[in-house]
mmCIF file of the C-alpha atoms, coordinates in Angstrom:
data_MODEL
# 
_entry.id   MODEL 
# 
loop_
_atom_site.group_PDB 
_atom_site.id 
_atom_site.type_symbol 
_atom_site.label_atom_id 
_atom_site.label_alt_id 
_atom_site.label_comp_id 
_atom_site.label_asym_id 
_atom_site.label_entity_id 
_atom_site.label_seq_id 
_atom_site.pdbx_PDB_ins_code 
_atom_site.Cartn_x 
_atom_site.Cartn_y 
_atom_site.Cartn_z 
_atom_site.occupancy 
_atom_site.B_iso_or_equiv 
_atom_site.pdbx_formal_charge 
_atom_site.auth_seq_id 
_atom_site.auth_comp_id 
_atom_site.auth_asym_id 
_atom_site.auth_atom_id 
_atom_site.pdbx_PDB_model_num 
ATOM 1   C CA . UNK A 1 1   ? -0.099  -0.042  -0.019 1.00 0.00 ? 1   UNK A CA 1 
ATOM 2   C CA . UNK A 1 2   ? 1.069   3.336   -0.734 1.00 0.00 ? 2   UNK A CA 1 
ATOM 3   C CA . UNK A 1 3   ? 0.180   5.816   2.052  1.00 0.00 ? 3   UNK A CA 1 
ATOM 4   C CA . UNK A 1 4   ? 0.355   9.564   1.517  1.00 0.00 ? 4   UNK A CA 1 
ATOM 5   C CA . UNK A 1 5   ? 2.507   11.451  3.811  1.00 0.00 ? 5   UNK A CA 1 
ATOM 6   C CA . UNK A 1 6   ? -0.819  13.322  4.777  1.00 0.00 ? 6   UNK A CA 1 
ATOM 7   C CA . UNK A 1 7   ? -2.847  10.077  5.467  1.00 0.00 ? 7   UNK A CA 1 
ATOM 8   C CA . UNK A 1 8   ? 0.216   8.922   7.615  1.00 0.00 ? 8   UNK A CA 1 
ATOM 9   C CA . UNK A 1 9   ? 0.225   12.037  9.989  1.00 0.00 ? 9   UNK A CA 1 
ATOM 10  C CA . UNK A 1 10  ? -3.471  11.874  9.882  1.00 0.00 ? 10  UNK A CA 1 
ATOM 11  C CA . UNK A 1 11  ? -2.910  8.408   11.786 1.00 0.00 ? 11  UNK A CA 1 
ATOM 12  C CA . UNK A 1 12  ? -1.312  10.544  14.807 1.00 0.00 ? 12  UNK A CA 1 
ATOM 13  C CA . UNK A 1 13  ? -4.187  12.490  15.548 1.00 0.00 ? 13  UNK A CA 1 
ATOM 14  C CA . UNK A 1 14  ? -5.943  9.107   17.265 1.00 0.00 ? 14  UNK A CA 1 
ATOM 15  C CA . UNK A 1 15  ? -2.845  8.487   19.354 1.00 0.00 ? 15  UNK A CA 1 
ATOM 16  C CA . UNK A 1 16  ? -2.948  11.864  20.662 1.00 0.00 ? 16  UNK A CA 1 
ATOM 17  C CA . UNK A 1 17  ? -6.426  11.755  21.439 1.00 0.00 ? 17  UNK A CA 1 
ATOM 18  C CA . UNK A 1 18  ? -6.065  8.652   23.243 1.00 0.00 ? 18  UNK A CA 1 
ATOM 19  C CA . UNK A 1 19  ? -2.966  9.421   25.306 1.00 0.00 ? 19  UNK A CA 1 
ATOM 20  C CA . UNK A 1 20  ? -4.989  12.617  26.720 1.00 0.00 ? 20  UNK A CA 1 
ATOM 21  C CA . UNK A 1 21  ? -7.753  10.084  27.674 1.00 0.00 ? 21  UNK A CA 1 
ATOM 22  C CA . UNK A 1 22  ? -5.863  7.660   29.461 1.00 0.00 ? 22  UNK A CA 1 
ATOM 23  C CA . UNK A 1 23  ? -3.875  10.526  31.343 1.00 0.00 ? 23  UNK A CA 1 
ATOM 24  C CA . UNK A 1 24  ? -6.937  11.516  32.749 1.00 0.00 ? 24  UNK A CA 1 
ATOM 25  C CA . UNK A 1 25  ? -8.341  7.878   33.569 1.00 0.00 ? 25  UNK A CA 1 
ATOM 26  C CA . UNK A 1 26  ? -5.223  7.286   35.059 1.00 0.00 ? 26  UNK A CA 1 
ATOM 27  C CA . UNK A 1 27  ? -5.606  10.671  37.418 1.00 0.00 ? 27  UNK A CA 1 
ATOM 28  C CA . UNK A 1 28  ? -9.402  9.280   38.261 1.00 0.00 ? 28  UNK A CA 1 
ATOM 29  C CA . UNK A 1 29  ? -7.429  6.057   39.446 1.00 0.00 ? 29  UNK A CA 1 
ATOM 30  C CA . UNK A 1 30  ? -4.478  7.632   41.038 1.00 0.00 ? 30  UNK A CA 1 
ATOM 31  C CA . UNK A 1 31  ? -7.289  9.951   43.166 1.00 0.00 ? 31  UNK A CA 1 
ATOM 32  C CA . UNK A 1 32  ? -9.217  6.627   44.445 1.00 0.00 ? 32  UNK A CA 1 
ATOM 33  C CA . UNK A 1 33  ? -7.346  3.655   44.173 1.00 0.00 ? 33  UNK A CA 1 
ATOM 34  C CA . UNK A 1 34  ? -3.641  4.999   43.967 1.00 0.00 ? 34  UNK A CA 1 
ATOM 35  C CA . UNK A 1 35  ? -2.692  1.104   44.745 1.00 0.00 ? 35  UNK A CA 1 
ATOM 36  C CA . UNK A 1 36  ? -4.165  0.179   41.511 1.00 0.00 ? 36  UNK A CA 1 
ATOM 37  C CA . UNK A 1 37  ? -2.366  3.287   39.495 1.00 0.00 ? 37  UNK A CA 1 
ATOM 38  C CA . UNK A 1 38  ? 0.294   1.601   38.026 1.00 0.00 ? 38  UNK A CA 1 
ATOM 39  C CA . UNK A 1 39  ? -1.991  -0.662  35.871 1.00 0.00 ? 39  UNK A CA 1 
ATOM 40  C CA . UNK A 1 40  ? -4.022  1.877   34.723 1.00 0.00 ? 40  UNK A CA 1 
ATOM 41  C CA . UNK A 1 41  ? -0.264  3.426   33.722 1.00 0.00 ? 41  UNK A CA 1 
ATOM 42  C CA . UNK A 1 42  ? 1.529   0.494   32.528 1.00 0.00 ? 42  UNK A CA 1 
ATOM 43  C CA . UNK A 1 43  ? -2.197  -0.212  30.383 1.00 0.00 ? 43  UNK A CA 1 
ATOM 44  C CA . UNK A 1 44  ? -2.519  3.495   29.126 1.00 0.00 ? 44  UNK A CA 1 
ATOM 45  C CA . UNK A 1 45  ? 1.621   3.175   27.641 1.00 0.00 ? 45  UNK A CA 1 
ATOM 46  C CA . UNK A 1 46  ? 0.868   -0.083  25.885 1.00 0.00 ? 46  UNK A CA 1 
ATOM 47  C CA . UNK A 1 47  ? -2.255  1.602   24.264 1.00 0.00 ? 47  UNK A CA 1 
ATOM 48  C CA . UNK A 1 48  ? -0.190  4.661   23.603 1.00 0.00 ? 48  UNK A CA 1 
ATOM 49  C CA . UNK A 1 49  ? 2.523   2.643   22.225 1.00 0.00 ? 49  UNK A CA 1 
ATOM 50  C CA . UNK A 1 50  ? 0.254   0.448   20.289 1.00 0.00 ? 50  UNK A CA 1 
ATOM 51  C CA . UNK A 1 51  ? -0.955  3.375   18.281 1.00 0.00 ? 51  UNK A CA 1 
ATOM 52  C CA . UNK A 1 52  ? 2.922   5.162   18.013 1.00 0.00 ? 52  UNK A CA 1 
ATOM 53  C CA . UNK A 1 53  ? 3.897   1.418   15.983 1.00 0.00 ? 53  UNK A CA 1 
ATOM 54  C CA . UNK A 1 54  ? 1.213   1.523   13.716 1.00 0.00 ? 54  UNK A CA 1 
ATOM 55  C CA . UNK A 1 55  ? 1.199   5.385   13.425 1.00 0.00 ? 55  UNK A CA 1 
ATOM 56  C CA . UNK A 1 56  ? 5.134   5.221   12.564 1.00 0.00 ? 56  UNK A CA 1 
ATOM 57  C CA . UNK A 1 57  ? 4.642   2.262   10.554 1.00 0.00 ? 57  UNK A CA 1 
ATOM 58  C CA . UNK A 1 58  ? 2.480   4.359   7.914  1.00 0.00 ? 58  UNK A CA 1 
ATOM 59  C CA . UNK A 1 59  ? 4.717   6.841   7.869  1.00 0.00 ? 59  UNK A CA 1 
ATOM 60  C CA . UNK A 1 60  ? 8.255   5.279   7.152  1.00 0.00 ? 60  UNK A CA 1 
ATOM 61  C CA . UNK A 1 61  ? 6.096   3.367   4.501  1.00 0.00 ? 61  UNK A CA 1 
ATOM 62  C CA . UNK A 1 62  ? 4.846   6.778   3.159  1.00 0.00 ? 62  UNK A CA 1 
ATOM 63  C CA . UNK A 1 63  ? 8.365   8.300   3.431  1.00 0.00 ? 63  UNK A CA 1 
ATOM 64  C CA . UNK A 1 64  ? 10.804  5.385   2.395  1.00 0.00 ? 64  UNK A CA 1 
ATOM 65  C CA . UNK A 1 65  ? 8.835   3.223   1.052  1.00 0.00 ? 65  UNK A CA 1 
ATOM 66  C CA . UNK A 1 66  ? 10.286  0.899   3.238  1.00 0.00 ? 66  UNK A CA 1 
ATOM 67  C CA . UNK A 1 67  ? 7.779   -1.803  4.976  1.00 0.00 ? 67  UNK A CA 1 
ATOM 68  C CA . UNK A 1 68  ? 9.092   -2.594  8.502  1.00 0.00 ? 68  UNK A CA 1 
ATOM 69  C CA . UNK A 1 69  ? 6.355   -5.368  8.756  1.00 0.00 ? 69  UNK A CA 1 
ATOM 70  C CA . UNK A 1 70  ? 6.715   -6.318  12.270 1.00 0.00 ? 70  UNK A CA 1 
ATOM 71  C CA . UNK A 1 71  ? 5.335   -2.394  13.236 1.00 0.00 ? 71  UNK A CA 1 
ATOM 72  C CA . UNK A 1 72  ? 2.306   -2.727  11.058 1.00 0.00 ? 72  UNK A CA 1 
ATOM 73  C CA . UNK A 1 73  ? 1.494   -6.194  12.976 1.00 0.00 ? 73  UNK A CA 1 
ATOM 74  C CA . UNK A 1 74  ? 2.127   -4.891  16.726 1.00 0.00 ? 74  UNK A CA 1 
ATOM 75  C CA . UNK A 1 75  ? -1.225  -2.729  17.102 1.00 0.00 ? 75  UNK A CA 1 
ATOM 76  C CA . UNK A 1 76  ? -3.520  -5.124  18.673 1.00 0.00 ? 76  UNK A CA 1 
ATOM 77  C CA . UNK A 1 77  ? -0.801  -7.490  20.739 1.00 0.00 ? 77  UNK A CA 1 
ATOM 78  C CA . UNK A 1 78  ? -0.122  -4.005  22.269 1.00 0.00 ? 78  UNK A CA 1 
ATOM 79  C CA . UNK A 1 79  ? -3.385  -2.634  22.640 1.00 0.00 ? 79  UNK A CA 1 
ATOM 80  C CA . UNK A 1 80  ? -5.115  -6.007  23.836 1.00 0.00 ? 80  UNK A CA 1 
ATOM 81  C CA . UNK A 1 81  ? -3.347  -6.317  27.436 1.00 0.00 ? 81  UNK A CA 1 
ATOM 82  C CA . UNK A 1 82  ? -3.289  -2.426  27.849 1.00 0.00 ? 82  UNK A CA 1 
ATOM 83  C CA . UNK A 1 83  ? -6.920  -2.184  27.458 1.00 0.00 ? 83  UNK A CA 1 
ATOM 84  C CA . UNK A 1 84  ? -7.369  -4.960  30.103 1.00 0.00 ? 84  UNK A CA 1 
ATOM 85  C CA . UNK A 1 85  ? -5.189  -3.343  32.204 1.00 0.00 ? 85  UNK A CA 1 
ATOM 86  C CA . UNK A 1 86  ? -6.500  0.212   32.248 1.00 0.00 ? 86  UNK A CA 1 
ATOM 87  C CA . UNK A 1 87  ? -10.365 -1.737  32.911 1.00 0.00 ? 87  UNK A CA 1 
ATOM 88  C CA . UNK A 1 88  ? -9.631  -3.517  35.730 1.00 0.00 ? 88  UNK A CA 1 
ATOM 89  C CA . UNK A 1 89  ? -7.473  -0.321  37.290 1.00 0.00 ? 89  UNK A CA 1 
ATOM 90  C CA . UNK A 1 90  ? -10.887 1.746   36.732 1.00 0.00 ? 90  UNK A CA 1 
ATOM 91  C CA . UNK A 1 91  ? -12.856 -1.027  38.104 1.00 0.00 ? 91  UNK A CA 1 
ATOM 92  C CA . UNK A 1 92  ? -10.980 -0.998  41.282 1.00 0.00 ? 92  UNK A CA 1 
ATOM 93  C CA . UNK A 1 93  ? -11.620 2.844   41.200 1.00 0.00 ? 93  UNK A CA 1 
ATOM 94  C CA . UNK A 1 94  ? -15.202 2.221   41.150 1.00 0.00 ? 94  UNK A CA 1 
ATOM 95  C CA . UNK A 1 95  ? -15.253 -0.222  43.847 1.00 0.00 ? 95  UNK A CA 1 
ATOM 96  C CA . UNK A 1 96  ? -12.972 1.903   46.282 1.00 0.00 ? 96  UNK A CA 1 
ATOM 97  C CA . UNK A 1 97  ? -15.478 4.895   45.291 1.00 0.00 ? 97  UNK A CA 1 
ATOM 98  C CA . UNK A 1 98  ? -18.548 2.408   46.542 1.00 0.00 ? 98  UNK A CA 1 
ATOM 99  C CA . UNK A 1 99  ? -16.552 1.956   49.857 1.00 0.00 ? 99  UNK A CA 1 
ATOM 100 C CA . UNK A 1 100 ? -15.679 -1.733  48.527 1.00 0.00 ? 100 UNK A CA 1 
ATOM 101 C CA . UNK A 1 101 ? -12.277 -3.622  49.373 1.00 0.00 ? 101 UNK A CA 1 
ATOM 102 C CA . UNK A 1 102 ? -9.977  -4.303  46.530 1.00 0.00 ? 102 UNK A CA 1 
ATOM 103 C CA . UNK A 1 103 ? -8.841  -7.747  47.387 1.00 0.00 ? 103 UNK A CA 1 
ATOM 104 C CA . UNK A 1 104 ? -4.566  -7.942  47.177 1.00 0.00 ? 104 UNK A CA 1 
ATOM 105 C CA . UNK A 1 105 ? -5.124  -10.399 44.330 1.00 0.00 ? 105 UNK A CA 1 
ATOM 106 C CA . UNK A 1 106 ? -7.042  -8.253  41.909 1.00 0.00 ? 106 UNK A CA 1 
ATOM 107 C CA . UNK A 1 107 ? -3.787  -7.068  40.300 1.00 0.00 ? 107 UNK A CA 1 
ATOM 108 C CA . UNK A 1 108 ? -3.166  -10.971 39.309 1.00 0.00 ? 108 UNK A CA 1 
ATOM 109 C CA . UNK A 1 109 ? -6.516  -11.081 37.456 1.00 0.00 ? 109 UNK A CA 1 
ATOM 110 C CA . UNK A 1 110 ? -5.535  -8.946  34.413 1.00 0.00 ? 110 UNK A CA 1 
ATOM 111 C CA . UNK A 1 111 ? -2.492  -11.080 33.870 1.00 0.00 ? 111 UNK A CA 1 
ATOM 112 C CA . UNK A 1 112 ? -4.439  -14.337 33.967 1.00 0.00 ? 112 UNK A CA 1 
ATOM 113 C CA . UNK A 1 113 ? -7.069  -13.090 31.422 1.00 0.00 ? 113 UNK A CA 1 
ATOM 114 C CA . UNK A 1 114 ? -4.205  -11.378 29.033 1.00 0.00 ? 114 UNK A CA 1 
ATOM 115 C CA . UNK A 1 115 ? -2.277  -15.074 29.068 1.00 0.00 ? 115 UNK A CA 1 
ATOM 116 C CA . UNK A 1 116 ? -5.318  -16.796 28.374 1.00 0.00 ? 116 UNK A CA 1 
ATOM 117 C CA . UNK A 1 117 ? -5.734  -14.824 25.152 1.00 0.00 ? 117 UNK A CA 1 
ATOM 118 C CA . UNK A 1 118 ? -2.349  -15.146 24.523 1.00 0.00 ? 118 UNK A CA 1 
ATOM 119 C CA . UNK A 1 119 ? -2.472  -18.666 24.972 1.00 0.00 ? 119 UNK A CA 1 
ATOM 120 C CA . UNK A 1 120 ? -5.105  -19.267 22.659 1.00 0.00 ? 120 UNK A CA 1 
ATOM 121 C CA . UNK A 1 121 ? -4.066  -17.128 19.856 1.00 0.00 ? 121 UNK A CA 1 
ATOM 122 C CA . UNK A 1 122 ? -0.808  -19.173 19.956 1.00 0.00 ? 122 UNK A CA 1 
ATOM 123 C CA . UNK A 1 123 ? -2.861  -22.611 19.856 1.00 0.00 ? 123 UNK A CA 1 
ATOM 124 C CA . UNK A 1 124 ? -4.957  -21.402 16.975 1.00 0.00 ? 124 UNK A CA 1 
ATOM 125 C CA . UNK A 1 125 ? -1.272  -20.096 15.232 1.00 0.00 ? 125 UNK A CA 1 
ATOM 126 C CA . UNK A 1 126 ? 0.946   -22.899 15.969 1.00 0.00 ? 126 UNK A CA 1 
ATOM 127 C CA . UNK A 1 127 ? -1.166  -25.859 16.734 1.00 0.00 ? 127 UNK A CA 1 
ATOM 128 C CA . UNK A 1 128 ? -4.176  -25.104 14.479 1.00 0.00 ? 128 UNK A CA 1 
ATOM 129 C CA . UNK A 1 129 ? -2.224  -23.543 12.163 1.00 0.00 ? 129 UNK A CA 1 
ATOM 130 C CA . UNK A 1 130 ? -4.895  -20.802 11.097 1.00 0.00 ? 130 UNK A CA 1 
ATOM 131 C CA . UNK A 1 131 ? -3.261  -17.582 9.180  1.00 0.00 ? 131 UNK A CA 1 
ATOM 132 C CA . UNK A 1 132 ? -2.955  -14.916 11.298 1.00 0.00 ? 132 UNK A CA 1 
ATOM 133 C CA . UNK A 1 133 ? -5.076  -16.774 13.896 1.00 0.00 ? 133 UNK A CA 1 
ATOM 134 C CA . UNK A 1 134 ? -3.618  -14.532 16.607 1.00 0.00 ? 134 UNK A CA 1 
ATOM 135 C CA . UNK A 1 135 ? -6.199  -11.762 15.299 1.00 0.00 ? 135 UNK A CA 1 
ATOM 136 C CA . UNK A 1 136 ? -9.827  -12.945 16.833 1.00 0.00 ? 136 UNK A CA 1 
ATOM 137 C CA . UNK A 1 137 ? -8.362  -13.639 20.376 1.00 0.00 ? 137 UNK A CA 1 
ATOM 138 C CA . UNK A 1 138 ? -6.553  -10.437 20.766 1.00 0.00 ? 138 UNK A CA 1 
ATOM 139 C CA . UNK A 1 139 ? -9.549  -8.420  18.681 1.00 0.00 ? 139 UNK A CA 1 
ATOM 140 C CA . UNK A 1 140 ? -11.696 -10.075 21.436 1.00 0.00 ? 140 UNK A CA 1 
ATOM 141 C CA . UNK A 1 141 ? -9.696  -9.124  24.216 1.00 0.00 ? 141 UNK A CA 1 
ATOM 142 C CA . UNK A 1 142 ? -9.368  -5.309  22.736 1.00 0.00 ? 142 UNK A CA 1 
ATOM 143 C CA . UNK A 1 143 ? -13.376 -5.280  22.493 1.00 0.00 ? 143 UNK A CA 1 
ATOM 144 C CA . UNK A 1 144 ? -13.931 -6.620  26.059 1.00 0.00 ? 144 UNK A CA 1 
ATOM 145 C CA . UNK A 1 145 ? -11.512 -4.253  27.379 1.00 0.00 ? 145 UNK A CA 1 
ATOM 146 C CA . UNK A 1 146 ? -12.413 -1.663  25.778 1.00 0.00 ? 146 UNK A CA 1 
ATOM 147 C CA . UNK A 1 147 ? -16.437 -1.967  26.349 1.00 0.00 ? 147 UNK A CA 1 
ATOM 148 C CA . UNK A 1 148 ? -15.966 -2.811  30.013 1.00 0.00 ? 148 UNK A CA 1 
ATOM 149 C CA . UNK A 1 149 ? -14.003 -0.118  30.522 1.00 0.00 ? 149 UNK A CA 1 
ATOM 150 C CA . UNK A 1 150 ? -16.433 2.690   28.922 1.00 0.00 ? 150 UNK A CA 1 
ATOM 151 C CA . UNK A 1 151 ? -19.534 0.867   30.332 1.00 0.00 ? 151 UNK A CA 1 
ATOM 152 C CA . UNK A 1 152 ? -18.012 1.689   33.679 1.00 0.00 ? 152 UNK A CA 1 
ATOM 153 C CA . UNK A 1 153 ? -17.238 5.124   32.528 1.00 0.00 ? 153 UNK A CA 1 
ATOM 154 C CA . UNK A 1 154 ? -20.587 5.661   31.207 1.00 0.00 ? 154 UNK A CA 1 
ATOM 155 C CA . UNK A 1 155 ? -22.358 4.644   34.512 1.00 0.00 ? 155 UNK A CA 1 
ATOM 156 C CA . UNK A 1 156 ? -20.222 7.131   36.518 1.00 0.00 ? 156 UNK A CA 1 
ATOM 157 C CA . UNK A 1 157 ? -21.260 10.148  34.315 1.00 0.00 ? 157 UNK A CA 1 
ATOM 158 C CA . UNK A 1 158 ? -24.753 9.051   34.606 1.00 0.00 ? 158 UNK A CA 1 
ATOM 159 C CA . UNK A 1 159 ? -25.096 8.851   38.028 1.00 0.00 ? 159 UNK A CA 1 
ATOM 160 C CA . UNK A 1 160 ? -23.328 12.428  38.369 1.00 0.00 ? 160 UNK A CA 1 
ATOM 161 C CA . UNK A 1 161 ? -26.397 12.912  35.137 1.00 0.00 ? 161 UNK A CA 1 
ATOM 162 C CA . UNK A 1 162 ? -23.804 14.319  33.002 1.00 0.00 ? 162 UNK A CA 1 
ATOM 163 C CA . UNK A 1 163 ? -25.916 12.671  30.058 1.00 0.00 ? 163 UNK A CA 1 
ATOM 164 C CA . UNK A 1 164 ? -23.529 14.338  27.522 1.00 0.00 ? 164 UNK A CA 1 
ATOM 165 C CA . UNK A 1 165 ? -20.382 12.942  28.967 1.00 0.00 ? 165 UNK A CA 1 
ATOM 166 C CA . UNK A 1 166 ? -22.283 9.761   29.009 1.00 0.00 ? 166 UNK A CA 1 
ATOM 167 C CA . UNK A 1 167 ? -23.366 9.714   25.103 1.00 0.00 ? 167 UNK A CA 1 
ATOM 168 C CA . UNK A 1 168 ? -19.502 11.108  24.178 1.00 0.00 ? 168 UNK A CA 1 
ATOM 169 C CA . UNK A 1 169 ? -18.236 7.666   26.016 1.00 0.00 ? 169 UNK A CA 1 
ATOM 170 C CA . UNK A 1 170 ? -20.624 5.746   24.320 1.00 0.00 ? 170 UNK A CA 1 
ATOM 171 C CA . UNK A 1 171 ? -20.096 6.834   21.120 1.00 0.00 ? 171 UNK A CA 1 
ATOM 172 C CA . UNK A 1 172 ? -16.498 5.378   21.695 1.00 0.00 ? 172 UNK A CA 1 
ATOM 173 C CA . UNK A 1 173 ? -17.918 1.942   22.052 1.00 0.00 ? 173 UNK A CA 1 
ATOM 174 C CA . UNK A 1 174 ? -20.079 2.462   19.040 1.00 0.00 ? 174 UNK A CA 1 
ATOM 175 C CA . UNK A 1 175 ? -17.206 3.610   16.854 1.00 0.00 ? 175 UNK A CA 1 
ATOM 176 C CA . UNK A 1 176 ? -15.011 0.266   17.987 1.00 0.00 ? 176 UNK A CA 1 
ATOM 177 C CA . UNK A 1 177 ? -17.976 -2.196  16.584 1.00 0.00 ? 177 UNK A CA 1 
ATOM 178 C CA . UNK A 1 178 ? -17.889 0.349   13.364 1.00 0.00 ? 178 UNK A CA 1 
ATOM 179 C CA . UNK A 1 179 ? -14.218 -0.453  12.975 1.00 0.00 ? 179 UNK A CA 1 
ATOM 180 C CA . UNK A 1 180 ? -14.013 -4.322  13.625 1.00 0.00 ? 180 UNK A CA 1 
ATOM 181 C CA . UNK A 1 181 ? -15.584 -5.347  9.791  1.00 0.00 ? 181 UNK A CA 1 
ATOM 182 C CA . UNK A 1 182 ? -12.958 -2.687  8.342  1.00 0.00 ? 182 UNK A CA 1 
ATOM 183 C CA . UNK A 1 183 ? -10.096 -3.972  10.782 1.00 0.00 ? 183 UNK A CA 1 
ATOM 184 C CA . UNK A 1 184 ? -10.625 -7.541  9.742  1.00 0.00 ? 184 UNK A CA 1 
ATOM 185 C CA . UNK A 1 185 ? -10.146 -6.543  5.860  1.00 0.00 ? 185 UNK A CA 1 
ATOM 186 C CA . UNK A 1 186 ? -7.001  -6.903  3.935  1.00 0.00 ? 186 UNK A CA 1 
ATOM 187 C CA . UNK A 1 187 ? -5.389  -4.144  1.231  1.00 0.00 ? 187 UNK A CA 1 
ATOM 188 C CA . UNK A 1 188 ? -7.767  -1.626  2.164  1.00 0.00 ? 188 UNK A CA 1 
ATOM 189 C CA . UNK A 1 189 ? -7.895  1.386   -0.373 1.00 0.00 ? 189 UNK A CA 1 
ATOM 190 C CA . UNK A 1 190 ? -6.622  4.870   0.376  1.00 0.00 ? 190 UNK A CA 1 
ATOM 191 C CA . UNK A 1 191 ? -10.326 6.022   0.528  1.00 0.00 ? 191 UNK A CA 1 
ATOM 192 C CA . UNK A 1 192 ? -11.057 2.795   3.312  1.00 0.00 ? 192 UNK A CA 1 
ATOM 193 C CA . UNK A 1 193 ? -8.065  3.901   5.086  1.00 0.00 ? 193 UNK A CA 1 
ATOM 194 C CA . UNK A 1 194 ? -9.243  7.543   5.238  1.00 0.00 ? 194 UNK A CA 1 
ATOM 195 C CA . UNK A 1 195 ? -12.499 6.897   6.264  1.00 0.00 ? 195 UNK A CA 1 
ATOM 196 C CA . UNK A 1 196 ? -10.938 4.226   9.412  1.00 0.00 ? 196 UNK A CA 1 
ATOM 197 C CA . UNK A 1 197 ? -8.610  7.190   10.422 1.00 0.00 ? 197 UNK A CA 1 
ATOM 198 C CA . UNK A 1 198 ? -11.911 9.845   10.771 1.00 0.00 ? 198 UNK A CA 1 
ATOM 199 C CA . UNK A 1 199 ? -13.749 7.354   12.527 1.00 0.00 ? 199 UNK A CA 1 
ATOM 200 C CA . UNK A 1 200 ? -11.219 6.448   14.912 1.00 0.00 ? 200 UNK A CA 1 
ATOM 201 C CA . UNK A 1 201 ? -9.888  9.913   15.295 1.00 0.00 ? 201 UNK A CA 1 
ATOM 202 C CA . UNK A 1 202 ? -13.805 11.269  16.038 1.00 0.00 ? 202 UNK A CA 1 
ATOM 203 C CA . UNK A 1 203 ? -14.096 8.056   18.658 1.00 0.00 ? 203 UNK A CA 1 
ATOM 204 C CA . UNK A 1 204 ? -10.968 9.002   20.300 1.00 0.00 ? 204 UNK A CA 1 
ATOM 205 C CA . UNK A 1 205 ? -11.498 12.744  19.914 1.00 0.00 ? 205 UNK A CA 1 
ATOM 206 C CA . UNK A 1 206 ? -14.656 12.072  22.157 1.00 0.00 ? 206 UNK A CA 1 
ATOM 207 C CA . UNK A 1 207 ? -13.245 9.881   24.140 1.00 0.00 ? 207 UNK A CA 1 
ATOM 208 C CA . UNK A 1 208 ? -10.507 12.016  25.467 1.00 0.00 ? 208 UNK A CA 1 
ATOM 209 C CA . UNK A 1 209 ? -12.898 15.398  25.711 1.00 0.00 ? 209 UNK A CA 1 
ATOM 210 C CA . UNK A 1 210 ? -15.498 13.153  28.033 1.00 0.00 ? 210 UNK A CA 1 
ATOM 211 C CA . UNK A 1 211 ? -12.414 11.701  30.209 1.00 0.00 ? 211 UNK A CA 1 
ATOM 212 C CA . UNK A 1 212 ? -11.279 15.081  30.982 1.00 0.00 ? 212 UNK A CA 1 
ATOM 213 C CA . UNK A 1 213 ? -14.763 16.592  31.764 1.00 0.00 ? 213 UNK A CA 1 
ATOM 214 C CA . UNK A 1 214 ? -15.534 13.508  33.826 1.00 0.00 ? 214 UNK A CA 1 
ATOM 215 C CA . UNK A 1 215 ? -12.152 13.727  35.799 1.00 0.00 ? 215 UNK A CA 1 
ATOM 216 C CA . UNK A 1 216 ? -13.265 17.115  36.528 1.00 0.00 ? 216 UNK A CA 1 
ATOM 217 C CA . UNK A 1 217 ? -16.564 16.011  37.776 1.00 0.00 ? 217 UNK A CA 1 
ATOM 218 C CA . UNK A 1 218 ? -14.957 12.731  39.882 1.00 0.00 ? 218 UNK A CA 1 
ATOM 219 C CA . UNK A 1 219 ? -12.076 14.926  41.457 1.00 0.00 ? 219 UNK A CA 1 
ATOM 220 C CA . UNK A 1 220 ? -14.346 18.066  43.043 1.00 0.00 ? 220 UNK A CA 1 
ATOM 221 C CA . UNK A 1 221 ? -13.209 20.985  40.634 1.00 0.00 ? 221 UNK A CA 1 
ATOM 222 C CA . UNK A 1 222 ? -14.421 24.238  41.667 1.00 0.00 ? 222 UNK A CA 1 
ATOM 223 C CA . UNK A 1 223 ? -17.218 24.197  39.235 1.00 0.00 ? 223 UNK A CA 1 
ATOM 224 C CA . UNK A 1 224 ? -18.329 20.822  39.322 1.00 0.00 ? 224 UNK A CA 1 
ATOM 225 C CA . UNK A 1 225 ? -19.347 18.395  42.326 1.00 0.00 ? 225 UNK A CA 1 
ATOM 226 C CA . UNK A 1 226 ? -17.393 15.735  44.265 1.00 0.00 ? 226 UNK A CA 1 
ATOM 227 C CA . UNK A 1 227 ? -17.320 12.067  43.390 1.00 0.00 ? 227 UNK A CA 1 
ATOM 228 C CA . UNK A 1 228 ? -19.890 10.282  45.696 1.00 0.00 ? 228 UNK A CA 1 
ATOM 229 C CA . UNK A 1 229 ? -21.361 7.502   44.811 1.00 0.00 ? 229 UNK A CA 1 
ATOM 230 C CA . UNK A 1 230 ? -21.595 5.451   47.689 1.00 0.00 ? 230 UNK A CA 1 
ATOM 231 C CA . UNK A 1 231 ? -25.246 5.650   47.948 1.00 0.00 ? 231 UNK A CA 1 
ATOM 232 C CA . UNK A 1 232 ? -25.943 4.372   44.286 1.00 0.00 ? 232 UNK A CA 1 
ATOM 233 C CA . UNK A 1 233 ? -25.860 1.490   42.394 1.00 0.00 ? 233 UNK A CA 1 
ATOM 234 C CA . UNK A 1 234 ? -22.267 0.581   40.658 1.00 0.00 ? 234 UNK A CA 1 
ATOM 235 C CA . UNK A 1 235 ? -21.311 -1.221  37.703 1.00 0.00 ? 235 UNK A CA 1 
ATOM 236 C CA . UNK A 1 236 ? -18.632 -2.639  40.534 1.00 0.00 ? 236 UNK A CA 1 
ATOM 237 C CA . UNK A 1 237 ? -22.036 -3.980  42.058 1.00 0.00 ? 237 UNK A CA 1 
ATOM 238 C CA . UNK A 1 238 ? -23.426 -5.547  39.063 1.00 0.00 ? 238 UNK A CA 1 
ATOM 239 C CA . UNK A 1 239 ? -20.646 -7.441  38.967 1.00 0.00 ? 239 UNK A CA 1 
# 
């Protein structure tokens, strides 16, 4: 595929927005469940790194015509564990905000989930000999992590009657599922790449803005109410 430099540079826009979103999610976790802040930080770094490798690969192709193949394949292997780690960190935050304890073994759970997905991917690749057998397990892991993470943020927004923020978070889920059919395609046209990047940028921008605004609400900035959700149902209580 011959990427234009403009398309390659456009690929960095959603990475920037996701980085902003992950920072504000980390801030919320740091405030309410500081012992799980490292999970949020490592997960956020993995998600951003995943985006940078894909965008960097496109830029290299566009400027040098050199195809460093492994860079193009790192998106889901990095993003999948990243979203799972952030999701578990936010889950711990919600439990703490509802005056529930977070077990000491809690940090082991995301490792078990991630390891299980990678073992499944390895079995499909090396035992069943399925071409790109790793893709489906990791795509599923990304989807589960992202949907669970966004669901908890939507829940927190709705408890504070921040319906607009809830809608922006939900929009990110819509974009995630809208992009999945495109992600499974091979040899996309330039037009489809532009559509994919526009949808990705739109969803990531909504996520970043909503995360920033929700952090102001939950951390009790002067123009927002502090987080008080112990007397209301929570996503963690449902789980």
